[in-house]
N, C-alpha and C positions, 0 to 999 in steps of 0.2 A: 327669498326676495329681499332686496336691500331696503333699508329704511327710507332712503331718499325717494325711491319709486313709490313707496306706500304713502308718504306725506304728499308728494306731488299729485298723486291720484286723488287723495282726500280733498286737496284744494281744488282740483279740476272738477270733481264731482259736485262740490259745493257751488262753484261758480256757474256750472252748466245746469245744475238743478236736476240732473238725471244721469243714470249710468249710460244711457244711449248717447246723450250729448257729449259726455266726457269721453266715451269710447271713440266717437267720431273724431274728436279733436286729437286724441292720442293715437289713432290708427290701430286700435285693437277692438275686441268684441266687448259688449256690455258685461258678459260673464267674467272676463278678465278684470274689468274695473271693480266688479262686485267682490271678486276674490281678494283683490288688493286691499279694499276697505275692510273686509273681514279679517285679513291678516293683521292689519294695523290695530283694529279693535281687540283682537285676541292677544296681541303682544302687550298692549296697554292695560288690558283687563277692564275696559270700560266701553260703553256704547256711545258712539259719536254721532250717529244719525238714526232717526226714526224712519223706518221703511213702511209704506202703506200703499194701497191702491191709488191714493190721491197724490203720491209723490214722495219726495225725500225732504226731511227737515232736520236741522241740527238739534241735538239734545243740548241741555244746559252746559254739559262738559264740552260738547262739540263747539258751542259758541265761544267758550273760553280758549279752546285749543286752536281755532282756525286762524286767528290773526298772528300768533307766534309762528304757525306753520308758514304763512305767507312771508313773514319776515325771514325765516330760515331760507326759503327759496330765493328771496332777493339777495340775502347775504352770500349764498352759494354762487349766484350769478356774478355778483360783484367780485368775489374772490377769483373765480374762473376768468372773468374778463380782465382783471388786473394783470394776470399772467400773459394772456393772449393779446392784450391791447396793442402791443408793438408789432404783432405779426401782420403780414400783408393778406393772409388768408382769412376770409370772413366765413364763419361757420354758424350753425345753429338754426333757430327758427325766429324770424322777424314777423311780429304781428302788428298790423297797422290799421288804424281807424282814420276815416276822413269823411267830410261832407259828401253826400250822395253824388251830386252832379260833378263836383270838383274831382272826387275820387275816380269816377269813371273816365273823365276826360284828361285829367292832368296828373294822376298818380299811377293807376294801374297800367296805362300804356307804356310807362317807362320802366316797369318791373322786368320785362324780358331782357332788355339791354343790360340792366344791373345784374340780373342772374347770369347772363352770359359771361360776365367778368368774375362773379363770385359763385361758382358752380356748386359749392358745398353748402350754400345757404338755401333754406326753405322759407317761403314767404306766404303769409295769409293776410287778406284784406277784409275789412268790414266797412261798408259805406252806409252811413246813416246821418240824417240831419239832427239827431239827438246828440247831446253832449254826453260822452261816456266817461265813466270813472276808470281811468287807465289801470290803476293798481288793482282795484276790486274785480274788474272784468278781464284782467289778464293781457292788456295790450302793452307792447313795448313803447309805442309812440303813436301820436296822432298828428294829422294836419288840421289846423284850425284857422279860421278867417276872423280876424278881429283881435282885440286885446285879450290876454289871458290874465285873469286876476288871482288865480289860486297860487299862493306862495309855495306850495309843495311841488309845483311844476316848473320846469325850465322851458322857456320859449326862445327858439332861434328863428329870426326873420329869414324868410326865403325870398320874398319879393314884395315890394310895396303895392298897396291896393287901397282904394277908397270907394265909397258908395255914392252913386250919382242918380239923378232922375233922368230918364231917357224915354224916347218914343220915336216913331217913324216920322219922316218929313211930312208924309200925307196926313198923319194925325194932327200935327201942328198947323198944317194948312187949313184943316177943318175946324180947328179950335185955337183960341188965343194962346200965345206962349206965356206961361206963368212968369211973373217978374219977381215974386216973393213966395216963400213956402206957403203963406196963407192963401195964395191964389189957387192952391191945389184943391180947395173946397169946390171949385167949379170944374174939376176935371174927373175923368173916369180913371181912378187909380187902382191898378191891379195889385192887390196886396196879399201878403202871406197870411194864411188863415191859422189861427190858434185853435186849440180844442174848444168846442162849443160854438164855433163860428165867429169868435171875436177876432178882429183884424189888428195886426200890429201897426203902431204909428211909425212914421218915418222920421229919422233923426237928422237935424241940421245944426249949423252953428252960426251965430251972429255975434259980432264983437267979442269973439273968443269964448262964448258961452254956448253950451249945447242945449237944444230944446227939441221937443217932439211935436209933430203935427199929426193929428188924427186924420186919416184919409178914408175914402169910401169909393166903391166902384161896383159895377154890376157883375164882376167875376172875381172870385177869390178861391184859393186852395192852399194846401200845405205842401205842394210840390213846386219847388223853385224853377225847375226846367219847364214845366207846363206854363207857369206864369210868364217866363221869358219868351216862350213860343207865342203866347197871346200878344205880348208887346211887339214882337217882330211882325205879327199880322196886322198891326195897327188898331187893335181893339181897345187900347188904352195906353197909359204910361206906367212905367215901373221904376222901382228903386233898386238898382242892380249894382253889383260889384264891377269895377273896371276890368277885372280879369275876364269877365264873361263877354264883354261887348267890344273889345278892341277890333276884332275882324269886321264887325258890322259898322263900326264907326269909320274904319278905313275905307270901306266900300260905299259909304254914304247911306247905308240902309237904316241907320239910327243916328240920332243927334241927341246931345245932352242939353239940359236946361238947368237953371238955378245953380250953376257951377260955383258961384261966389259963396254959396251957403253949404257946399258939400263938406262932409266930415272926412278927414283923411286918415284916421287911425283904425283902419281895417286891414292890417297887413296879413299876408299869408305866412303862417308860421308853423314850424315843426315843434311839437310839444312832447316832453317826456318827463317822467317823475324825477325829482331830485335824487341823485345818487352819487356816491363818492367817485366811482369810475364810470365813464360813459362807454357802454359796450361798443365794440368796433362795428357791429352790424348796424347800429343806429347812426353812428358817426358817418360811416361811408354812404349810407342811403341819403342822409341829409345833404352831404356834399354832392351826391349825384343829382338830386332834385334842384339844388342851387344852380348847378352848372346848366341844367336843362332850362330852367325858368329864366335865367339871365342871358341866354343866348340871344343874339340880335334877331329881332323879328319873331321870336317864338310865339308870342300871344296873338300876333296877326295871322300866323300860319295855321293855327289850330283849327281843325274842322269844326263847324258849328251845326246847330240843329239838334233835335232830340236824339239822345243816344239809343 
C-alpha cells in the first residue's frame, strides 16, 4: 500500500469521525479503511487513533500528525494541478458546499450540464445553512452569500445581491407600509430563528452607516425556504435576498419596501482556500456558474416554491 493512500485515509477517517463515514466517501468498505490506518500506524510505530465502542479519537501523536498530513495532501494537489492547469480536461473530485435553498435551486441543477462537458470529473455537494470550514472539512469550494471576512479564503463574485424587506400587496393593503426601519415594530416580521428561539435582527443602512433593527412576529424558524413560503402566503413580511424574489417581483406577487435603507453588500460568491495554483476543476466550475447566473433573465425564469 502506498504512503499517499495511507495518509489520505488517515485524514479522511479523522474528518468523518468513523471508518464507515470515511469508507462511504472513499467508495470502499470500512474494513479497508481500518487496514489502511493499521498499516500507517505499523509503519510509523505509533498509535494515531484511539478506538472504542464510543468512536474514534486522535491520540496526542495523532493530533500532532494530522495537520502536517493535511498540508501534504494540499501540496500534492497543488503540484498535480500546476502540471494539469493548462489542460482542457478537468479530472478528479470536486466537493462543493452551498446554502441549503440556494444550493438546491441554483447550484445542483447546473451540475449535469457541467458534467456533460467534463465527463472525467466526479462532483459531490453538501447543502447547509451552517458556515463550514472548507479546509478542515475537506471541501474544494463553497458558494456563500454575503461578504467573506476570512483572509485565508479567496472570494470570487458570481452575481450581485442585496437584502430587502418584502411582502405581498395584500399584506400591505391590510397594514400600513413602513416608511422607516423603526416602523417594523408594528409589523409581523417573519424572522430567521437562532438556537434557543432568539430571532436575528435585520440590518439596514442610513447615511452610510449600518444598523440593526430587532424584529418580532408570530412565526419564526431556522428554515429560510419555509420563511419565504410564509411571506408568499401573505402571513407577514420578510427580509430576503434579491436572488430569491425576482420572479415574484416580476409577476407582482411581492413588492419591496424600505429600499432606501437596503444593504447592498450581500453578493453571491464562490469561495475557496488560498492556494498557489487554482485547480482547473474549481476554475471551470466558477466560470460555468458565472455564465449561468449572468445570462439574461436567468433569475426571473427560475422556478419558485418549496423544493
